[in-house]
C-alpha positions as CSV (number, residue, x, y, z in Angstrom):
1,M,-9.3,-140.0,-93.8
2,V,-10.2,-139.1,-97.3
3,D,-11.3,-141.8,-99.7
4,C,-9.1,-142.2,-102.8
5,K,-11.0,-141.6,-106.1
6,K,-8.7,-144.1,-107.9
7,E,-11.1,-144.9,-110.8
8,Q,-11.9,-141.2,-111.3
9,N,-8.2,-140.3,-111.2
10,K,-7.3,-142.9,-113.8
11,T,-9.5,-141.1,-116.3
12,I,-7.3,-138.0,-116.1
13,C,-3.9,-139.7,-115.5
14,N,-1.7,-139.4,-118.6
15,C,1.0,-141.8,-117.3
16,S,1.7,-144.4,-120.0
17,Y,4.0,-146.5,-117.7
18,S,2.4,-149.6,-116.2
19,C,2.6,-149.3,-112.4
20,G,0.5,-150.1,-109.4
21,R,0.2,-146.5,-108.3
22,K,-1.9,-145.4,-111.3
23,G,-4.9,-143.5,-110.1
24,M,-3.5,-143.2,-106.6
25,C,-2.1,-139.6,-106.8
26,C,-0.8,-139.3,-103.3
27,E,1.2,-142.5,-103.6
28,C,2.5,-141.4,-107.0
29,L,3.6,-138.0,-105.7
30,H,5.4,-139.5,-102.7
31,Y,7.2,-142.1,-104.9
32,H,8.5,-139.5,-107.4
33,R,9.3,-136.9,-104.7
34,K,11.6,-139.4,-102.9
35,R,13.4,-139.9,-106.2
36,G,13.8,-136.2,-106.9
37,E,11.3,-136.4,-109.8
38,L,7.9,-135.2,-110.9
39,P,5.0,-137.4,-111.8
40,A,3.7,-137.9,-115.4
41,C,0.8,-135.5,-114.9
42,Y,3.3,-132.6,-114.8
43,F,4.4,-133.3,-118.4
44,P,2.7,-132.9,-121.8
45,D,1.8,-136.3,-123.3
46,D,4.8,-136.3,-125.8
47,A,7.3,-135.5,-123.1
48,E,5.7,-138.0,-120.7
49,R,6.3,-140.9,-123.1
50,T,10.1,-140.5,-122.7
51,Y,9.7,-141.7,-119.0
52,D,12.2,-139.0,-118.0
53,R,10.6,-137.6,-114.8
54,S,13.5,-135.4,-113.8
55,I,13.0,-131.8,-112.8
56,E,15.7,-130.8,-115.3
57,Y,13.7,-132.4,-118.1
58,F,10.5,-130.7,-116.9
59,I,12.3,-127.3,-117.0
60,E,13.8,-128.1,-120.4
61,T,10.5,-129.1,-121.9
62,F,8.7,-126.0,-120.8
63,Q,11.5,-123.6,-121.8
64,K,11.2,-124.9,-125.4
65,R,7.4,-124.4,-125.6
């Protein structure tokens, strides 16, 4: 089993939402995958702040840039 580097992960996590998964990337990925979403780290900071984690919004965001 690999040790989670939670504190190290928190320093690079751009998620502005308050949640218990912050810094635990594997839990975050599984949570969003079940919901058909992408985690905050896939989005630029300004797009992340909308809390829209949909794949459609991800595509829309990067088509505009």
